[in-house]
C-alpha positions as CSV (number, residue, x, y, z in Angstrom):
1,M,-13.8,25.9,-22.1
2,T,-13.3,25.4,-25.4
3,D,-11.2,22.5,-26.9
4,E,-8.7,24.8,-28.7
5,Y,-8.0,26.7,-25.1
6,M,-7.5,23.5,-23.6
7,R,-4.9,22.4,-25.9
8,Y,-3.1,25.6,-25.6
9,A,-3.3,25.5,-21.7
10,N,-2.2,21.8,-21.6
11,Q,0.7,22.5,-23.9
12,K,1.9,25.9,-21.8
13,K,1.6,23.7,-18.6
14,N,3.8,21.1,-20.1
15,Q,6.2,23.8,-21.3
16,K,6.6,25.3,-17.8
17,L,6.7,22.0,-15.9
18,F,9.9,21.0,-18.3
19,E,11.3,24.3,-17.6
20,L,11.1,23.9,-13.9
21,E,12.5,20.4,-14.2
22,D,15.6,22.1,-16.1
23,L,16.2,24.6,-13.0
24,Y,15.6,21.3,-10.5
25,Q,18.4,19.4,-12.2
26,N,20.5,22.1,-12.9
27,Q,20.3,24.5,-10.0
28,F,19.4,22.4,-7.1
29,D,22.6,23.3,-5.2
30,T,21.5,27.0,-5.7
31,Y,18.0,26.3,-4.1
32,A,19.0,23.8,-1.5
33,P,20.5,26.1,1.1
34,V,17.0,28.1,1.1
35,F,15.3,25.0,2.3
36,Q,17.9,24.2,4.9
37,K,17.9,27.5,6.3
38,H,14.2,27.6,6.7
39,F,14.3,24.1,8.0
40,Q,16.7,24.7,10.7
41,S,14.8,27.9,11.7
42,V,11.6,26.0,12.1
43,C,13.8,23.7,14.4
44,E,14.8,26.5,16.6
45,T,11.3,27.7,16.9
46,I,10.3,24.2,18.0
47,R,13.0,23.8,20.2
48,S,12.1,26.9,22.1
49,M,8.5,26.4,22.2
50,Q,9.6,22.7,23.8
51,K,12.0,24.5,26.4
52,N,9.1,27.0,27.5
53,E,6.7,24.0,27.8
54,Q,4.3,25.6,25.0
55,L,4.7,22.6,22.6
56,G,5.1,18.7,23.8
57,E,6.7,15.9,22.0
58,L,6.7,15.9,18.4
59,S,5.2,13.2,16.2
60,Y,4.4,15.0,12.9
61,L,5.9,18.4,11.3
62,E,4.2,19.2,8.1
63,Y,4.6,21.8,5.2
64,T,1.2,22.3,3.8
65,L,0.1,23.9,0.7
66,L,-3.4,25.5,1.0
67,Y,-5.4,26.3,-2.3
68,T,-7.2,29.3,-0.8
69,N,-3.9,30.9,-0.5
70,L,-3.2,30.4,-4.3
71,I,-6.6,32.0,-5.1
72,H,-5.3,35.1,-3.6
73,A,-1.9,34.9,-5.0
74,E,-0.1,34.0,-1.5
75,H,2.4,31.6,-2.5
76,T,3.3,30.3,1.0
77,A,3.2,26.8,2.6
78,Q,2.2,26.6,6.3
79,V,4.2,24.8,8.8
80,R,2.4,22.8,11.4
81,A,3.4,20.7,14.4
82,Y,1.3,17.9,15.8
83,D,1.5,15.2,18.5
84,N,0.5,11.4,17.7
85,R,-3.1,12.1,17.1
86,W,-2.1,14.2,13.8
87,Y,-5.2,16.0,12.4
88,F,-6.9,15.0,15.4
89,D,-4.5,17.0,17.7
90,P,-6.4,19.5,19.7
91,H,-3.3,21.8,20.1
92,Q,-2.0,21.4,16.7
93,R,0.2,24.7,16.1
94,I,0.8,26.7,12.9
95,I,4.7,27.5,14.0
96,G,5.5,29.3,10.7
97,S,5.2,29.6,6.8
98,F,7.6,29.0,3.9
99,D,7.7,31.4,1.3
100,L,7.2,29.4,-2.3
101,S,7.6,32.3,-4.6
102,P,11.4,31.6,-5.5
103,F,10.4,28.1,-6.4
104,F,6.8,28.8,-7.7
105,F,7.6,31.5,-10.3
106,K,6.8,29.0,-13.3
107,Y,3.5,28.4,-11.9
108,K,2.9,32.2,-11.8
109,E,4.2,32.6,-15.1
110,L,1.5,29.9,-16.4
111,W,-1.3,31.7,-14.3
112,A,-0.4,35.1,-16.0
113,D,-0.2,33.4,-19.4
114,L,-3.6,31.5,-19.3
115,M,-5.3,34.7,-17.7
116,S,-4.4,36.8,-20.6
117,C,-4.7,34.2,-23.2
118,R,-8.4,33.6,-22.5
119,K,-9.4,37.0,-23.5
120,R,-8.7,36.1,-27.2
121,F,-11.7,33.6,-27.2
122,A,-14.3,36.3,-26.8
123,G,-16.0,35.0,-23.7
124,A,-16.0,31.3,-24.5
125,V,-13.5,31.0,-21.6
126,T,-14.4,32.3,-18.2
127,A,-11.9,33.5,-15.5
128,Q,-13.7,31.0,-13.3
129,E,-12.9,28.2,-15.5
130,T,-9.3,29.1,-16.1
131,L,-8.9,29.6,-12.3
132,A,-10.3,25.9,-11.8
133,Y,-7.7,24.6,-14.3
134,L,-4.7,26.4,-12.7
135,L,-5.7,25.3,-9.4
136,S,-5.8,21.5,-10.8
137,C,-2.1,22.1,-12.1
138,A,-0.8,23.6,-8.7
139,A,0.0,19.8,-7.4
140,S,2.3,19.3,-10.3
141,F,4.3,22.1,-9.5
142,F,4.4,21.5,-5.7
143,Q,5.9,18.1,-6.5
144,Y,9.1,20.2,-7.1
145,I,8.9,21.5,-3.8
146,T,8.4,17.9,-2.0
147,A,11.3,16.6,-4.1
148,A,13.8,19.6,-3.2
149,F,12.7,19.3,0.6
150,R,13.5,15.6,0.6
151,F,17.0,15.9,-0.5
152,S,17.7,19.5,1.0
153,I,17.0,18.5,4.6
154,L,19.2,15.4,4.6
155,P,22.3,17.5,6.2
156,C,20.2,19.0,8.6
157,I,18.8,15.8,10.2
158,K,22.0,15.0,11.4
159,A,22.9,18.1,13.3
160,E,21.4,20.7,15.7
161,P,19.0,22.1,16.1
162,F,17.1,19.1,14.8
163,L,18.7,16.6,17.0
164,S,17.6,18.4,20.1
165,L,14.0,18.4,19.5
166,R,11.9,16.0,21.6
167,R,10.4,13.6,19.1
168,A,8.3,10.8,19.5
169,D,9.4,7.0,18.8
170,A,7.4,7.3,15.5
171,F,8.0,10.7,14.0
172,E,8.0,12.0,10.3
173,I,8.3,15.2,8.2
174,N,5.4,15.4,5.7
175,V,5.1,17.9,2.5
176,G,1.6,18.0,0.8
177,E,-1.8,19.6,0.8
178,Y,-3.3,20.3,4.2
179,M,-5.8,17.4,5.3
180,A,-5.4,15.8,1.8
181,F,-2.5,14.1,0.1
182,T,0.7,14.4,1.8
183,E,4.2,12.7,1.1
184,A,6.6,11.7,3.8
185,I,10.1,13.0,3.2
186,Y,11.6,11.7,6.4
187,K,10.7,9.2,9.1
188,E,12.1,7.7,12.2
189,N,10.6,4.6,14.1
190,R,12.6,3.5,17.3
191,M,9.8,1.1,18.2
192,R,10.8,-1.4,15.3
193,S,12.9,-4.5,16.1
194,S,14.5,-6.5,13.4
195,Q,12.6,-9.9,13.9
196,K,9.3,-8.0,13.8
197,T,10.2,-6.2,10.6
198,L,11.4,-9.4,9.0
199,D,8.1,-11.0,10.1
200,W,6.4,-7.9,8.5
201,F,8.1,-8.2,5.4
202,A,7.1,-12.0,5.1
203,L,3.5,-10.9,4.7
204,R,4.5,-8.8,1.2
205,L,1.8,-6.4,1.7
206,E,1.5,-3.9,-1.2
207,F,2.5,-0.4,-0.5
208,A,3.2,-1.1,3.1
209,Y,6.9,-0.6,3.2
210,A,7.5,2.6,1.1
211,Y,8.7,5.7,2.8
212,E,9.3,3.8,6.1
213,S,12.3,3.8,8.1
214,F,14.4,0.6,8.9
215,C,17.5,2.4,10.0
216,G,20.0,0.2,11.8
217,L,17.9,-3.0,11.7
218,D,19.7,-6.4,11.1
219,L,18.1,-7.8,8.1
220,T,21.0,-10.0,6.9
221,N,20.1,-12.6,4.1
222,A,16.4,-11.4,4.1
223,D,14.3,-12.1,1.0
224,L,13.1,-8.6,0.1
225,S,12.7,-9.5,-3.7
226,E,9.9,-7.7,-5.6
227,I,9.0,-5.5,-2.5
228,D,8.2,-1.9,-3.0
229,L,10.6,0.0,-0.7
230,R,10.3,3.6,-2.6
231,Y,12.1,6.2,-0.4
232,A,12.4,3.9,2.6
233,D,15.5,4.3,4.9
234,L,17.8,1.5,5.4
235,S,20.8,3.5,6.4
236,H,23.3,1.8,8.6
237,A,21.3,-1.6,8.3
238,A,22.9,-5.0,8.2
239,L,21.9,-6.4,4.8
240,E,24.8,-8.7,4.0
241,G,23.4,-11.2,1.2
242,T,20.0,-9.6,1.2
243,D,18.0,-10.4,-2.0
244,F,16.6,-7.1,-3.6
245,Q,15.9,-8.9,-7.1
246,D,13.0,-6.8,-8.9
247,A,12.6,-4.5,-5.8
248,L,11.4,-1.1,-6.4
249,L,14.1,1.1,-4.7
250,Y,13.5,4.5,-6.0
251,G,15.0,7.0,-3.8
252,T,15.6,4.2,-1.2
253,R,18.4,5.2,1.3
254,F,21.2,2.5,2.0
255,C,24.0,5.1,3.5
256,H,26.5,3.2,5.3
257,A,24.7,0.0,5.0
258,N,26.6,-3.5,5.0
259,L,25.4,-4.6,1.6
260,R,28.2,-7.2,1.0
261,N,27.0,-9.7,-1.5
262,A,23.6,-8.1,-1.8
263,D,21.4,-9.0,-4.9
264,F,20.2,-6.0,-6.8
265,R,19.5,-7.9,-10.1
266,Y,16.6,-6.3,-12.1
267,S,15.7,-3.8,-9.5
268,Q,14.9,-0.2,-10.0
269,L,17.5,2.0,-8.5
270,Y,16.3,5.6,-9.7
271,E,17.9,8.2,-7.2
272,A,18.7,5.4,-4.7
273,D,21.4,6.3,-2.2
274,F,24.4,4.2,-1.3
275,T,26.6,6.6,0.1
276,G,29.3,5.2,2.1
277,A,27.8,1.6,2.0
278,D,29.8,-1.7,1.6
279,L,28.8,-3.2,-1.5
280,T,31.6,-5.7,-1.9
281,N,30.4,-8.5,-4.2
282,A,27.1,-7.0,-4.8
283,N,25.0,-7.9,-7.8
284,F,23.9,-5.0,-10.1
285,R,23.2,-7.2,-13.3
286,A,20.4,-5.6,-15.3
287,A,19.5,-2.9,-12.4
288,E,18.1,0.2,-13.9
289,G,18.4,3.9,-12.8
290,Y,19.0,7.1,-14.6
291,R,19.0,11.0,-14.1
292,G,16.1,13.2,-15.3
293,V,12.7,12.5,-16.6
294,P,11.4,9.3,-18.4
295,D,9.6,11.1,-21.2
296,H,10.7,14.4,-22.7
297,T,7.5,14.8,-24.6
298,D,4.7,14.9,-21.9
299,W,5.5,15.7,-18.3
300,F,4.6,13.0,-15.9
301,I,6.7,13.4,-12.7
302,P,9.7,15.3,-11.6
303,G,13.0,13.8,-12.9
304,Y,15.1,11.6,-10.9
305,R,18.2,12.7,-9.3
306,S,21.5,10.7,-9.7
307,I,22.0,7.4,-8.0
308,C,24.6,8.0,-5.5
309,F,27.6,5.6,-4.7
310,K,29.8,8.3,-3.3
311,N,32.5,6.8,-0.7
312,A,30.8,3.5,-1.4
313,D,33.1,0.2,-1.4
314,L,32.0,-1.4,-4.8
315,S,35.1,-4.0,-5.0
316,R,34.0,-6.7,-7.4
317,A,30.5,-5.5,-7.6
318,D,28.9,-6.8,-11.0
319,F,27.4,-4.0,-13.3
320,T,27.0,-6.2,-16.4
321,R,23.9,-5.7,-18.5
322,T,23.2,-2.7,-16.3
323,K,21.0,0.0,-17.3
324,I,22.6,2.4,-14.7
325,R,23.3,5.9,-16.2
326,D,24.5,9.3,-14.7
327,A,25.5,7.6,-11.3
328,D,27.6,9.6,-8.8
329,F,30.8,7.6,-8.0
330,T,32.8,10.2,-6.2
331,G,35.2,8.8,-3.9
332,A,34.0,5.1,-4.5
333,T,36.6,2.1,-4.1
334,M,36.0,0.0,-7.4
335,N,38.8,-2.5,-7.1
336,G,37.7,-5.2,-9.4
337,T,34.4,-3.8,-10.2
338,I,33.1,-5.5,-13.1
339,L,31.8,-3.3,-16.3
340,E,30.8,-4.2,-19.7
341,R,32.8,-2.6,-22.7
342,R,29.5,-1.5,-24.3
343,T,28.3,0.4,-21.3
344,A,31.6,1.5,-19.4
345,A,31.2,5.1,-20.9
346,H,28.1,5.5,-19.1
347,F,30.1,5.4,-16.0
348,A,31.8,8.8,-14.9
349,L,34.9,7.5,-13.1
350,S,37.9,9.1,-12.1
351,D,41.3,7.7,-13.9
352,S,42.2,5.7,-10.8
353,Q,38.9,4.3,-10.8
354,R,39.0,3.2,-14.6
355,R,42.5,1.5,-13.9
356,A,40.8,-0.5,-11.0
357,V,37.7,-1.7,-12.7
358,Q,37.6,-4.9,-14.6
359,I,36.0,-4.3,-18.1
360,I,34.7,-7.4,-20.1
361,D,33.0,-8.1,-23.2
362,R,29.3,-8.8,-23.0
363,S,28.5,-11.7,-20.7
């Protein structure tokens, strides 16, 4: 493969990923119902199989991409169900498939473009080399499927038929490559106690706590500073006075948690979800998080969704020196919330919220 062709291929890949990014950010609400409808259908199938004793207690539900399907221009993900042995489950079942075509069309455009373009290089670029390059690109496009699934199914896990499924005490939903890299988009762990979790946090293990579920636990006044809690779920947890300074809180869910007097100084809050949380007197000084991609020149990862403060209580919360932008404050209580004059314009607030906040000069 020539250097000129590689430069062209990388440029087109970059272009198509940014086009997909634009669709993800601006048309997510259009595509989300497709994911939700399919997920609910899968849950109905599992419930029926469990009722008929064709499937036991569920530990893993997985949407998997197969590269062999891409070679044959089949843009589908298999849906597989496992017991607690995961890939070693002798009775693992394929219980359906998910058509990726509506979300993979930018990848198909790249495929068509590069296969056509190679002809201009007079045999210097083979179809096999182009195929290998295209297969290496697939994971980047599939990351948008993972991200869309993560946020789309949130309403579904709170309702039937999902709630009727017989799930193990430790249960998770993964999206990724079959028997290769997968990413957890939802986890449950009903075996976890508050004290054992605090003891585990005290070990400060690297990468151990990301994507985990800590729902409903009492972690009051805990020291969780500098801990990686990416996409962890702390919904309904007791976190009053908890220290999250310098923590990695990308996509962390704090829905309806008690976070009074919590300390988020210098934390990374990209697409964190504080829906319905009590954040009275919380400290967000110098915290950071925005919507979109970090670099508009070279694609790196899917862009972040907005930090969500919907219906949260932010009374007297401190947002001075913050680098938070594009956050959703719909329905949030902001009595005495402290904002800096120079950054107040970054907060999309209602008229009543603007009247309720306290705006100060730089501290």
